[in-house]
N, C-alpha and C positions, 0 to 999 in steps of 0.2 A: 353056189359061190358067186355067179354073175349077179344074181339078185341082191345078195348081201353087199357086194362091191359097190353097186350103184346106189344103194341105200346109204352106205357110208359116205360115198361121194357127195350125194345131195345134202347130207347133214353137215359135211365139212364146208360146202359152199355156203350154206345158210349161216353158220356161226362165224365163218372167217371174214365175211364182208363187214366192214366197219359200219356202225350205226350212223346214219346221216342226220337223223333228228328224232326226237321223242315227242309223241303227241298221244292224245287219249283215243282209245278204241273201245268199242262195245264188247262186253264179255258175254252177254246172253241175248241181246237183241240183234236182229238182222240189220246190216248197214243200209242206210238210205241210198237211193241212186245218186251218184255224183255226176254233176254236169261238167264236162270239160269244155275246152274251147271248140272242139269239134262236135257241134250240137245236132247236126242233121246228117243222117247217114243214108246211103243208097238203100232202097227197099230190096227185099228178097227177090231174086230173079225167078221168073216163071220157067226158066230153062233148067232149073235145078240148083243143087248145092254148088257154090263157087269153088269149093275145095276139089271138086272133080276136075276142074280146069287148071288149077294152080299147083296141085300136089306134084312133087317131083316123081321121076320114074320109079325110084325106090324109096319108099317111106321107111325111115329108120325106126326100129322098134326093138325092145328087149326080146330075148329068146322066148318063144311061145306067146308073144303078144302080137296083136294085129292093129294096124293103123289104116283107116280108110275114111273117105267122106261119109258122113251119116246119111241115112235115107231121108228124102224130102228136100225142101228148099231152104231150110234153115242153114246158115253159114257155119256149120259145126263139123269138126273133125273128130271121129270116134276112135277111142283107144280101148281095146278089149282084150280079154284073155279067156280062152275056152268058152267062148260064147257069152261071156259076162262083160258088160260095159264097165270099165274102170273110171273113165273120165272123158271129157271133151275139151277141145280147143276151139275158140271162137275167133272169127275174123270179121271186122267191121270196116267198111269203106266209106270215107267221108269226102264228098266232092268239094273242091276248093271254092267253088262258086257260092256255097252255103256256109263258108267258114271265114267270116271277116277277120276274126282275131288272128288266125294263122296267116291270112294274106298280109296283114300288117307286119307280122314277124318276118315274112319273106321279103317284103319291100325294105324293111330296115336292114336286112342282110344283103341287099343288092340283087334280089331275085324277083323281078317283076312278074305279075300274074300273066299266064299265057305264054311265057318265054319257052323256047325250045331248050330241053334239058339234055346235056351230055352226061349220062350217068357215070361214065368212067373218068370224067374230067376231074383232076385233083382240085381245080379251082371251084367247081360246083360242090364237091364234097366238103371243101373247106367252108363254103358258104352255108350249106344246108344243115350240117351237123349241129351247129350252135342253135339253129331254129328248132330242130327236133329235141335238143336238150332243154330248150326253153318250154316246149310243149310238155315234156315230162315233168319239169319243175312245177308248172301250173297244175298238172294232174296230182302231183304229190300234195301241193298246197291246198287244193280243193278238198281232197280226201281228208287231210289232217284237220282242216278247219271244221268240217262236218263232225268229226269225231270229238274235237275239243268242245264243241257247243252242246253236246248231248250226254256225254258219259263221264264216269269217274276215272280213277287212275289204276284200274285193275290190269290194264294192258298198255304196253308202249308200242309206238309205231316206229319201225326200223326201216328206213329207206335205203335201197342199194344204190351205189353210184352208177349212173348210166354208162353203158359201154358201147362204143361204135362197133357194129357188126354188119356183115353182108346179109341182106334179106332178098334172095333171088339175085337179080342184077342190080338191085338198089342198095345204096348205103343207108343203113338204118341205125336205130338205137335199141339196145336191150335194156330193160329196166325192171324193177320189181320192189316189193316191200312185204313186210311181215308184221303181224301182230303178236307180240311176245307176252305171255302171261307173267304176272308178277311172281307167282309161286313156281314158275318154271314151265317150259313147254311152249308149243306154238299153237295159237288160237286160229290164225289164218295166214296164208302165204299167197302172194300174187306174182305172176311172171308175165311180162309183156314185151312185145316188139312193136316198133312203130317205124314206118318208112313213108317217103313221099316221092311220087313219080312225075311231078310237074303239074298235075291236075287233080290228083286224088291222094288222100292220106289213108294208109293202111295200118290198122291197129289189130294185133293178134294177141289174144289174152287167154290165160287159164289160171286156175286158182284152187287152193284148198280153203274153202270158205262156206260155212253153212248158210250165209246170207246171199250168196251168188246163185242165180237161177240157172244160167247157162255158162259154158266154158269153165268147167270145174271138175275136180276129182273128189271123190267121197272120202278117200284116205290119204293122209299126208305122205305115208310111206310110198304109195304108188306115184304120187306127183314127184317125189324125190328120185325115184327110179327112172321116171320118164324124162326128167329135166334135161339131161345131156342129149337125149334123142330129139327133143323138141328143138334144141339149138341147131342140130344138124338138119332137121326138116325145114326150119325157117331159112337157112342159108341156101337150100336147094329148090325153093319155090319158083314157079314160073311167073315171076313179077319183074317188070311190069307186063 
């Protein structure tokens, strides 16, 4: 019953969010890498998987599922059941020093580079949230432009309205989009969280997408079940 409940919940969330825009997506070819404004990320640490440090004390998971940092240095969170991996969640960290476009957005919002950030300040949250929403809008636009330039109209691009959410101690944005088949059904679905701590941009992503190499679920059903638990995990991260 719990599994069915969360599957229905994920399906309701998918269809109830209004379509932000319609663009062309590939039906059979894997998507090309999309370059966002955050173009240089921190390399994998020799100290191990970063999820080991930032995962909250209790990783939320459905009954009989396990959530833990994957083995190795890759920044992946593993979701499994009965010893079988169902999917992964990826985190990438982008230093502000290598992200000129995001620095310009911050300056335009009145947040100079290198400034001390009071994460709990309502003034800071008022300033930083529009910057993060602008980052999401750029991400959507780059993704949609790539799809428009390459493929036909078999699939439409449906963008979810960005939502302010806590990501650890940071105020962040939850975003996502889906590729909907013309004949019905979901070709791909992406879920993301983005937050900024004053010096680094944190981007947490997972998807149901055959063209995605890491941070993905093999089955849409499992992503739908895990979706509300991912939201809980993001809110409980040890960030910054």
